[in-house]
N, C-alpha and C positions, 0 to 999 in steps of 0.2 A: 790225815787228810790234807791235800793239797790246796793251795789257797785258791785257782778255779775252783774245785769242788766244793770249796767250804760257799765261794761267792754263789754258786750255782743254788747250792743249797738256802743260802737268805733268801735268794731271789722266788725260788720257789714257794719257800713258805710266807713270803710277802704276798706273792699273788694268790695265794691259797687263804691264808688269815685274814687279811687285809683286804684283798679285789674278791675275794669267793670267783675266783675264775674255773672255767674248767678245764680240762686238760689241752684241748685243743687252743683253748685264749691263749693258756699259759707260755705253749709253742709260739703263738704268733709274738707275744709280747718278748720272751726271750729272743728270739730271732730279729726283732725291732730293734731290741736295744743292743744286739752282737752286733749289726749292723752300723751303729752308732757309733762306734769307736768301743764297744764293750761296755757301755755305762750301766751301772745297777737298775734293774724295773724300779725298785721305791724312786732313785733318781728321776726317771724319765718320767713316771706320774706323777711326782711333788711337782717338778719344773714345767712339763709340758701337757699337762693334762686338766682341762678346767671340768670341775664337777659343779655342776647346778644347784645342788642340795643343800647349799648353803645359805644361813641365815642375814649374811652379810651382802651387799651389795657388790657385784664384780668390777662393773661400771659406772663413774662417777655421771652423771648425765650434763654435769655444769663442764668437766674437764673435756676441752677441745670441743666444744659447744660450736656447730657449724655458722652461727650466725655471727659468733666472735671472730671466727677465723675469716670468714668473709669481711667484716670491717677491717681488719687488719691486712688482709692483704689487697683490698678495691682501695685504701686509703694510703697504701705505700707503696703504689706503684706509681 
C-alpha cells in the first residue's frame, strides 16, 4: 500500500470509528483536510473542532474579563 492510500485509510477509519460520520460527511471532511495542505482528519478535529460535550469548561470567565480589559485600557491612555 502506498503512503497516500495508507493515510486515506487511516482518515476514513477515524471518520467512521471515532466520529461516526456518514459517507457524505466523510467526503466533506476529506476535501476540507486536503484543501488545508493535506492534513489528517484526526489532526484537523483535535486542533480546530470544539466539542461542547466536555465536562471541563472551555472558557475561563475570569480570563480577559471585559471589566479588567477596560480598566487597563482606560487607565493606561
